[in-house]
C-alpha positions in Angstrom: -84.2 71.0 -69.5 -81.5 68.6 -68.5 -82.0 65.5 -66.8 -80.5 64.9 -63.2 -79.2 61.3 -62.6 -78.3 60.6 -59.0 -75.8 58.2 -58.3 -75.7 56.9 -54.5 -74.7 53.8 -52.3 -71.6 53.0 -54.0 -68.6 54.1 -55.6 -69.2 55.4 -59.1 -67.4 53.8 -61.3 -65.4 55.1 -64.7 -67.8 53.4 -67.2 -70.5 55.1 -65.3 -69.2 58.7 -66.0 -68.3 57.7 -69.4 -72.0 56.7 -70.3 -74.0 59.1 -68.2 -71.8 62.4 -68.2 -72.6 63.6 -71.2 -76.5 62.9 -71.7 -77.7 63.9 -67.9 -76.6 66.3 -65.2 -74.4 63.3 -63.4 -74.4 64.1 -59.5 -72.4 61.7 -57.2 -73.9 61.4 -53.5 -71.9 59.6 -50.4 -73.7 58.7 -46.8 -74.2 55.8 -45.1 -77.7 54.8 -43.9 -76.8 56.1 -40.6 -76.9 59.7 -41.9 -80.2 60.0 -43.8 -79.5 58.7 -46.2 -76.6 61.3 -48.3 -74.4 63.8 -46.3 -71.9 64.6 -49.0 -72.7 65.4 -53.0 -70.4 66.1 -55.9 -72.5 67.8 -58.5 -69.4 68.4 -61.0 -68.4 64.4 -61.2 -67.7 64.8 -65.0 -65.0 67.5 -64.0 -64.0 66.2 -60.7 -64.5 62.7 -60.5 -61.7 61.5 -58.1 -64.1 64.1 -55.6 -67.0 62.8 -53.7 -67.9 66.2 -53.1 -68.4 68.9 -50.3 -70.7 68.2 -47.1 -74.4 68.8 -47.0 -76.2 69.4 -44.1 -73.5 68.3 -42.1 -69.9 68.5 -41.1 -67.4 66.4 -42.0 -63.7 65.3 -40.1 -61.0 63.3 -41.2 -59.5 61.4 -37.8 -56.6 58.8 -37.3 -58.2 55.7 -38.7 -57.5 54.0 -35.4 -58.2 56.5 -32.9 -60.7 59.6 -33.6 -59.7 61.2 -30.5 -56.6 62.2 -32.9 -57.8 65.0 -35.6 -55.8 65.3 -38.7 -54.1 67.7 -40.5 -55.9 68.6 -43.9 -54.4 66.5 -47.0 -54.1 63.7 -44.2 -55.8 60.0 -45.3 -58.1 58.9 -42.2 -61.5 57.7 -40.9 -64.2 59.9 -41.8 -66.6 61.2 -39.0 -70.1 62.6 -39.5 -71.5 65.2 -37.3 -74.7 67.4 -37.1 -78.7 67.4 -37.7 -78.9 64.2 -40.2 -76.9 61.5 -38.1 -79.2 58.9 -36.8 -79.8 58.7 -33.1 -78.4 55.1 -33.2 -79.5 51.3 -33.8 -82.6 49.6 -32.1 -82.0 46.9 -30.0 -78.2 46.9 -30.6 -76.1 49.0 -28.2 -72.6 47.3 -28.6 -73.2 47.9 -32.3 -74.2 51.6 -31.2 -71.3 52.3 -28.7 -68.7 51.2 -31.4 -69.7 53.2 -34.2 -71.9 56.4 -32.4 -69.3 57.7 -30.2 -69.3 60.5 -27.7 -67.7 63.8 -29.0 -63.9 63.5 -28.9 -62.5 66.2 -26.7 -60.9 68.1 -29.6 -64.5 68.8 -30.9 -65.9 69.6 -27.1 -63.4 72.3 -26.8 -64.0 73.9 -30.7 -68.1 73.4 -30.2 -68.7 73.8 -26.3 -69.5 71.1 -24.0 -72.9 71.8 -24.1 -73.4 71.8 -27.9 -75.8 69.3 -29.2 -76.2 66.6 -30.4 -74.0 64.6 -28.1 -72.5 62.0 -30.9 -70.5 61.6 -33.9 -71.0 58.8 -36.2 -67.8 57.0 -37.3 -68.1 55.7 -40.8 -65.8 53.2 -40.9 -64.7 55.1 -44.4 -61.3 56.1 -44.9 -61.2 59.4 -46.6 -58.9 62.5 -47.8 -59.3 66.4 -48.0 -58.8 67.9 -51.0 -57.2 71.4 -51.7 -60.5 73.0 -52.8 -62.2 71.9 -49.6 -64.5 68.6 -51.2 -63.6 65.1 -50.1 -62.0 62.5 -51.3 -62.9 58.6 -51.0 -60.4 55.9 -50.4 -61.6 52.8 -49.0 -63.1 50.9 -46.0 -60.8 51.6 -42.7 -61.2 47.3 -42.4 -59.8 47.2 -45.7 -56.3 48.1 -45.2 -54.1 45.2 -44.5 -50.1 44.6 -44.0 -48.5 42.2 -45.9 -44.7 41.4 -45.6 -44.7 44.3 -43.6 -46.2 46.6 -46.2 -49.5 48.3 -44.8 -51.9 48.0 -48.1 -55.4 49.6 -49.3 -57.3 46.7 -50.4 -59.4 49.5 -52.3 -56.4 50.7 -54.4 -55.9 47.0 -55.7 -59.5 46.5 -56.4 -59.0 49.9 -58.1 -56.5 48.2 -60.3 -58.0 45.1 -61.2 -61.5 47.0 -62.3 -59.3 48.5 -64.9 -57.9 45.3 -66.1 -61.0 43.2 -66.3 -63.0 46.0 -67.4 -66.0 43.3 -68.3 -66.6 41.9 -64.6 -69.3 42.9 -62.8 -67.6 44.0 -59.6 -64.2 43.3 -57.9 -63.4 42.5 -54.2 -59.7 41.9 -53.0 -59.8 40.0 -49.4 -56.3 38.5 -47.6 -56.6 34.8 -46.7 -53.3 33.2 -44.7 -51.7 32.5 -47.6 -50.4 36.4 -61.1 -50.8 38.1 -63.7 -48.0 39.7 -65.8 -50.0 42.6 -66.8 -51.2 43.1 -63.5 -47.4 43.3 -62.1 -46.5 45.9 -63.9 -48.9 48.5 -62.2 -48.5 47.7 -58.8 -45.4 46.6 -56.3 -44.8 43.3 -55.9 -45.9 42.8 -52.4 -49.6 43.5 -53.8 -50.2 41.2 -56.8 -52.6 38.8 -55.6 -51.6 35.3 -54.6 -54.8 33.9 -56.7 -57.7 35.3 -58.2 -61.2 33.8 -58.1 -64.2 34.1 -60.3 -67.5 33.6 -58.2 -70.9 34.0 -58.9 -72.2 35.7 -55.9 -70.4 38.0 -53.3 -71.9 38.3 -49.9 -73.8 41.5 -49.2 -74.6 43.0 -46.4 -78.4 43.8 -45.3 -77.5 47.5 -46.2 -76.1 46.4 -49.9 -72.4 46.8 -49.0 -69.8 43.8 -49.4 -70.2 41.6 -46.3 -66.5 41.5 -46.0 -66.6 39.0 -42.9 -68.5 36.7 -44.6 -66.5 36.6 -47.8 -63.7 35.8 -46.0 -65.2 33.1 -44.2 -66.3 31.7 -47.2 -63.4 31.9 -49.2 -61.1 30.4 -46.6 -63.0 27.0 -47.3 -61.4 27.0 -50.6 -58.5 24.7 -51.3 -55.3 26.4 -52.9 -55.4 23.4 -55.6 -59.3 24.1 -56.6 -58.1 25.6 -60.3 -57.9 29.3 -59.1 -55.4 31.2 -61.1 -52.6 31.0 -58.6 -49.5 29.5 -58.9 -50.1 26.9 -56.5 -50.6 23.6 -58.2 -49.1 20.1 -58.0 -45.8 19.3 -59.9 -46.3 17.0 -62.8 -42.8 15.5 -63.2 -40.4 13.7 -60.9 -38.0 15.7 -58.9 -34.5 15.4 -58.8 -32.9 15.2 -55.2 -31.7 18.8 -54.8 -35.1 19.7 -56.4 -37.3 17.7 -53.5 -34.7 19.3 -50.8 -35.9 22.5 -52.4 -39.3 21.7 -52.2 -39.5 20.6 -48.9 -37.6 23.8 -47.4 -39.9 26.0 -49.1 -43.0 24.5 -48.0 -41.7 24.1 -44.5 -40.6 27.6 -44.5 -44.0 29.0 -46.4 -45.8 26.5 -43.6 -47.9 24.7 -46.9 -48.2 21.7 -47.9 -45.1 20.5 -50.3 -47.6 18.8 -53.0 -49.0 22.2 -53.9 -45.4 23.5 -54.3 -44.4 23.0 -58.3 -40.6 24.0 -59.3 -42.2 26.6 -61.4 -43.5 28.6 -58.7 -42.1 32.0 -57.5 -41.1 32.2 -53.9 -42.1 35.5 -52.8 -45.4 34.9 -54.9 -46.2 32.3 -52.7 -46.0 34.0 -49.4 -42.3 34.3 -49.0 -40.3 37.3 -47.8 -36.9 38.1 -46.3 -37.3 36.6 -43.4 -38.5 33.6 -44.9 -35.9 33.5 -47.2 -33.1 34.0 -44.5 -34.7 30.8 -43.0 -35.3 28.7 -46.1 -31.2 29.8 -46.8 -30.6 28.3 -43.0 -32.6 24.9 -43.7 -30.4 24.6 -46.8 -27.0 25.3 -45.5 -28.1 22.3 -43.2 -29.0 20.3 -45.8 -25.3 20.8 -47.2 -26.8 23.0 -50.1 -24.9 26.3 -50.8 -27.4 29.1 -51.1 -27.6 32.9 -50.3 -30.7 35.2 -49.8 -29.2 36.8 -53.0 -29.2 33.9 -54.7 -33.3 33.6 -54.0 -34.1 37.1 -54.9 -31.8 36.7 -58.4 -33.7 33.6 -58.7 -37.3 33.4 -57.1 -38.3 30.4 -59.4 -37.4 27.5 -57.4 -36.4 25.1 -60.4 -33.5 27.9 -61.3 -32.9 27.9 -57.5 -32.2 24.5 -57.4 -30.4 24.2 -60.5 -27.7 27.1 -59.4 -27.7 25.0 -55.8 -26.7 22.1 -57.3 -24.0 24.3 -59.5 -22.3 26.3 -56.8 -22.5 23.4 -54.2 -21.2 21.2 -56.7 -18.3 23.9 -57.6 -17.4 24.3 -53.4 -17.2 20.6 -52.8 -14.9 20.0 -55.8 -12.6 23.0 -55.0 -12.6 21.8 -51.6 -11.3 18.1 -52.3 -8.3 19.5 -54.5 -7.1 22.1 -51.9 -4.1 20.0 -50.7 -2.5 21.4 -48.7 -4.7 24.3 -48.1 -2.3 27.4 -47.9 -0.4 27.0 -51.1 -3.8 26.0 -52.9 -6.8 28.5 -52.2 -9.3 29.0 -54.7 -11.1 32.3 -55.1 -14.2 30.9 -54.1 -12.1 29.7 -50.5 -10.3 33.1 -50.8 -13.7 34.9 -50.4 -14.5 32.9 -47.8 -11.4 33.6 -45.5 -11.6 37.1 -46.6 -15.0 37.5 -45.5 -15.9 34.2 -43.7 -19.7 35.6 -43.1 -20.0 37.5 -46.6 -22.9 35.1 -47.6 -23.7 33.1 -45.0 -24.2 35.6 -42.5 -26.9 36.9 -44.7 -28.6 33.7 -44.0 -29.3 34.0 -40.5 -27.1 31.1 -39.4 -24.0 32.7 -38.7 -23.4 30.1 -35.9 -22.9 27.7 -38.4 -20.6 29.1 -40.4 -17.5 27.6 -38.6 -19.3 24.3 -38.6 -20.2 24.4 -42.4 -16.2 25.1 -43.1 -15.4 22.5 -40.9 -17.8 19.3 -42.6 -16.6 20.9 -45.8 -13.0 20.3 -45.1 -12.1 23.5 -44.1 -10.3 24.9 -41.3 -12.7 26.0 -38.7 -13.3 29.8 -38.2 -10.3 30.6 -35.8 -7.9 28.5 -38.0 -9.2 30.7 -40.8 -8.7 33.9 -39.5 -5.2 32.8 -38.7 -4.5 32.1 -42.4 -6.4 34.8 -43.1 -3.2 37.0 -41.2 -0.7 34.6 -43.1 0.3 32.8 -40.2 
C-alpha cells in the first residue's frame, strides 16, 4: 500500500517532486478558495511536472487575460476561468470584489450552454494558464504579474522561476517591478528581464489566504532607498571624476530621472533603466555639451566610464581635425568626409537632426547648405 501526499495552495517546487516523488504517490492539486477548494488535479506529477492536471468537478476555460468575453484557442496563454458547481456564491459583504471576480457568463458561454443554464456566474481566478496538447492545464503565473519594461512584456513568474534555480537555498523568491545583476543570471534570461536590484528580506507579506500580497509588497519596497546596500549597481562614486565624466554622470542622471550621486562611472546605462529612447536623449544632451557621442557608442560601451573615455577621444579627434582643416576644400579629413557624405549619419541617430547644422557651424565646419555644395564639388 502506497502513501498518498497531496500538495496544494502554491506551485509545487522541483525539489518537492524530487524528494517525495519516489517514496509516495505525489499529487498536485490546484484551486482557489473560491472554488471549494481544489478544482484541477494532477495525479502524475513525477511524469508530468509542468502540468497542474485536469479539471475536477468543474469546467475550465482560457480567455484573454484582459477581456473574459474573448475565448482563446487551444494552446494559447490566457486567464483561467472556472465554471461549475464547485464555484462559490461570492463574498460576504463585499459587493465590489464580487462583481470583479464572479462575473456573469460571457456571451460565448451563454451561446454554448444556453441562456437558462445554471449557475449564472463564472469565477475569474486571476491566474494565467495554458491548455496542453493532452488536455491538461499548465500554470503560467498571475495575471497581475505581467509587466511591460522598455516596451517588452515580461512574466514576473518566469523571472522568479529562474531565480529559484540560481538560489536553491532560498525559502521563496518574489519579483516585483519598482519605478526604477548577477552575471550567471544574465546568461539565462534576456537583458531586459535582468533585475536592477536583489533584496534579501526576512518576511514577505501574505494575504489572508496565504498568497503573496503583491500590492503590500510593492508599497513596502518603494520605501527602500536605492543605496541601502542591495545588490544593484547603484552606488556612490568613490573617486573624483574628470570634467567629461561628470558631464556624462549628470546627463545620465537627467535622462534616467535619478539623483546623480547614485550613479558611479562603472554603472551600465541599460541596467540602470536606460533604453533606446533614453539613449537618444542622452546623446542629444551630449551634443549640446559639445561632446561627440553616438547611440552606437552607447550600445557598444554601456559602462559610463568607457563611454566617457571614448567621448573624450572622439571629441578631441574631431576638434583637432577641424582646427587644421584650412582651407577646408583641400584638407578634408576622413571624419569630415564621412560627415559630409552623410551629414546626419551619426547625429541623426541621436534624435537631434536640427542640431546637426548648428553643431557643424559651432565646430568651425560649414553649415548644412554649404556642406551639400561641397559634397557636389562646388
